[in-house]
C-alpha positions, 0 to 999 in steps of 0.5 A: 500500500502506498500513501502520500505519494508525490510522483515524478517521471521516474521516482516516487517519494512515498510512505509505505505501509507493509501489511502482514500479507505483503510480507508473508503469504499466509499471514493472519495478523494485521502486522504493519511496518512503516517506511518513509523512503524514495522508490524508483520504478525499477526498485533498484533503490538508487535514489533512496541510497543517494539520499542516505549517501548524502546524509552519511557524508555529512556524518563522516564530515562531522566525525572528522571535525570532532576526532581531534578532541574526542576519545575512541569510545566517544567516537565509537558512540558517535558513530552508532548514534549518527552514522549507524542510524543512517546506515541501518534505516530500512536496510532490509529493503535496500541492503542487497542493492548494487548501489549499497556499495556507495554507502560501504565506501563512505562507511569505510572512510568513517572507520578509517577516520575513527581509527586514525588510519590512512585512506588506503588502509585495509578496514577488515581488522578495523571493523573487528577492533571497533566491533562494528559490522560492515554494511553487507554484514549489517544487512544480513544481521538486520534481515536475519533478526527480522526473520527470527522475530517473525519465525512463526510466519515462515514454514520449515522444510519439516512442515512441507516435506515428510522426508527426514534430511539434514535440511529438515529444520531449514526454512522452506524456500518457495518457488520464485521466478521473478528477480524482484521477488527473489531480492525481497525480504521474505525470499532473501531472508529465507536463503540467508537464514538457511546458509547459517551454521547449524549452531547459530540456527539452533539459537533462533528461539532465544533472540538475545543469544541468537543475535550475539552469536550472529554478530560474532559470526558476521564480524569474524567472517566479514569481507 
């Protein structure tokens, strides 16, 4: 459902109301998620990411200004209150877009500023030292948190197939031919969840333990 739409030739500035049935085919609850964003007609998220990139550049500049006067802990806290909030906004929708690489380049610039590293320094260890997820890992963390929070809305293979296999506890992957659907939250969430190590999936009923184990795993396997 789209509301408050201002349509131009190729983009719309909209407030989106996603009801439960739009996330989950068999949803019986009136789940509503509100996202205010900019959508292009091909759903590449180019314009929305462009807006976020502009805001993240401002955050990068601000962190650079205060860096000489702040401790590492304060800079890290500033990152989470300013830059992270921009990066994580609606990331489950646009995180697998080609244009998300633009955001990642700026995120790495922020990390280098905080850690006083050169512009060409590798960021792999810097992210681990700061306990900050790179944007691709943040996308997976966010979408997997969404899946586990709404796990009752997904089917497991055991509910669909009677044959006992190693994938019995995995989520059932519906047939999908449209690329747009495959890039959506529901399908992408299932595929990413099923690729997690079994030890992490086994924690999915305990949200806090799952998130802690997931973040450790993503930090270790970033890049």
